N, C-alpha and C positions, 0 to 999 in steps of 0.2 A: 911102440906098438908092435906086436908080433904078427907074423904072417897069419897065424891061426885066428887072430882077431879080425883080419880082413875077410877071411873065409866065412866067419860067423855073420859078418855084415852082409856079404854077398848072398849067403843062404837065406838070411832074413828078408832081404829085398826081393829075392827071386822066388820065394815060397808062393806057389800057386796051387790051388786045389784042382780038382779034376777039370780039365779044359773042356769047353763046349765046342764040339767039332765045327759048328757053323762060324765060330769066331776064331778059327785057327790063325788067321792073319793078324787080327788085333791082339791075340795072346802073344804072338811073336813080337809085335811092336812093344807090348808091355815089357817083355823080358829084355828087349834091347834097350829100352829107356831105363829100366832098373840097373842094367849093366853100366850105363853112363853115370848114373848116380853113384854106384859103387866105385867107379873109377874116380869120381870127384872126391869121395871119402878117402881114397887111398893117396890122393895128391896132397902132400904136406911137405913143408909149410905152405900156407897160402901166399900167393904173390901179392905184394903190396906196392901200389904206385904212389903212395903218399910220401915216400922217402924214408919210412921207418924200416930199418934193416934188422929183421929178426930171423932171416933164413938160416943163420948159423947157430941160432939159440933155441931151436925147437927141442922140447923135452916131452915125449908122449906120456900122458898120464895113464895110469892103470885103472882109474876109477871113472867109468863112463857107461852110458847105456843109450839105447834108442829113446827118442822123445815119445812120451805116452799121451794119448788123448785124455782129456778131463771132462769133455761134454759129449753127449749123444744128441744129434739133431734129427728129428723125424720130419719127413716130407711126404706129400703125395706127388705123384709124377706129373699130373695134369696132362696125361697123354692117354691113348686109347688101349694100350696093351703093353705087356712086358716086352714083347719083341720090339715094339716101337721105341721104348725107353732104352733098351740095350743098344739099339742102333744109334740113337742120339748120343749115348755116352761113349760110343766107339768111333765117332767122327771127329777128327782133330779140329775142324772148323767151328764146332759148337762150343768147345772149351769148357764144357760142363761134365761133371762126373759125380759119383757117390761111391762109398765103400761097399754098400749092399743095395740090392734091389729085391723086393719081396713081391712075388706075383699073387694074384687072387687065390690061386689054389694052394698057396703056402710054399711054393718053390722059392728057394733063396739063391740068388746069384751073388757071389763074392767077386767084386770087380777091382778091388785095390787092397793091397796089404794095409792092415790097420795102422801101421806106424807111418805110412806115407800120407801126404796132404792131398785130399780130394778138393775139387772145385764145386762145392755144393751150397755154401752159405752166402756167397756174394757179399755185398756191402751190408754189414750187420753189426750188432753190438749187443752185449749182454753184461750188465754191470760194468766193470772196468775193462772187459775183454772186447777188443775191436777187430781182431783178426781171428774170427771163429774157425775158419778153415784150418788154421795151424794148430788148433787145440781140440779138434772134435772128430767124431765119427759121423758120417752122413748116411742115413738110411732112407731109401725111397720106397714108398708103398704104391703099387700099381693101382691108381685110382684117378679118375678124371677130375676130381674135385667136387663132384656133385652127387656122389653115391656113398652108401654105407661101406664099411670095411668088412671084408669077409672073415668069418670065424677062423678058417684055416690060416689066413694071412696073419691075423692077430696072434694066433697060437705060435706060429713060426717067429714072429717078432718077439714075443715074450721069451722064447727059448734063446734067441740071439742076444737079447738084452741081458739075460742072466749071465751068459758067458762074458759079455763085454764088461759088465759091472764087476765081476770077479777078477777078470784078467787085468783090468786097469784101475781097480779100486775107485770107480766113479761114484761120487756122492749122489744120493737119491734125487736131490734138488736139481741136478745137472742133466736130467733127461727132459728136453724141451722141444718145442716145435719151431719150424722155420718162421712162422708168423710171429712167434715170441721175440725172435732176435732181429727181425726185419719188419716191424709192424706197419710201416708205410708202403711196403712193396709186396708183401706176401701174406697169404692167409692159410698156408698149409701147415699141418694136415687139416682138412676142413672140419667144420664144427661137429660133424658126426663122429669124429675120432674118439675112442673110449679112454680118455685120460684117467678117469676114475678107476677103471679096471687095471691100468698100468700102475697107478699109485698103490693099489692094494697088493701088488706084487713087489713093491719097493722101487718103482721107477717113476719119479716125479712126485710133487707135492699135491696134497688134496686137503679138503676141509670136511668138517663134520656138521651136525645139525646146528643151524644158526638161530633157531627160534628165540633163545634167551640171550643172544648177543646184544649188548648195548653199545652203541657207537658213541664215544665221547664227543662233546661239542667241538673240541679243538683238534679232532682227528684230521690230519692232513693226508688225504688219500693220494695226492700226487706224489708226495714224498714216499709213501708206503709202496706205491707201485714201482717207483724208481728203485727203492731198496730191494725189491724182489728181483730186479735185474732189467726191467724194461727200460728202453730208451724213451724218455719223456720229452724229447725235443718237439715231437708232435704229440701232444697230450691226448688228443682225441683218438688218434690211431692206437696209442698204447692202451687206452681204456677198452677199445673195441677188441683188441687181441687178448687182453686179460679176460674179458667177459666171454669171448669165444672159447678160450681154453678151459675156464673153470665153471662156466654156466651154460655153455652151448648157445650163447646169445650173441648175435652179430650186430645188434643195434648200437647206435651212437649214444654217448652220454653216460655218466655215472648214475646208478640207481641205488636204492636202499639195499636190495638184496646183494648187489655187487659190493657195496661198501661193507656189509656185514661179513661177506666171505673174505674180502681183502683185509679187514681188521683182524679176523680170526687167524688168517695166515700170517699176518704181520706179528701178532702176539705169540703165535705158536712156533714160528721158525726164525724170525728175525731178531 
């Protein structure tokens, strides 16, 4: 590996947009931590305490890149303001973070390089993926969980999603919510979130008129919801989150309208 490769890694890790003056200290902490990560990347070969001696047999490949996210997870902050969220995400003791925070007025705060791992998903699962933090971008929308999402906020979100989708070639189906990946713990973004609007722009799946949809007698809705990605260990919770996402319905239990939507999505995308 050449020195220039190291410099590219360091530049990528340290790339920060315009710093917010009020967070000068935390921005400095961010840069210092990024330098530590860059130092780790420069340290090769890795030391091995297992007894396997490969220190003298390191050959640096020329074919590598930074790891890229394949999911975008959308949250609501469940706090009272953007300022409160920014403070929460810059306190080491909270151990939580996101790549982006979008305020009600549409202001976007970029808090972490897209290639780095934020602490936003927690214990979660989607399909076969169980470490969602390592494969996703986390976006927090300033919303206490009980209100509609502002138009300016959604417009900024759509602009951001367009860039992320193009930059990382993220499939449309991989734009999902925190409640989708953690159905027993989370319900964000709340049921008022405009998933249909996002899907019309290419971010997330959606359904069309189900009036003429006929559900087969042998339709296994639990298998279908699992194949969509939901963790069905707690079937009731998975159904609630599916209905919240696609029907703005937070009641328990499968319904005929929900089964029709699920069957259509199952036939259309799976």
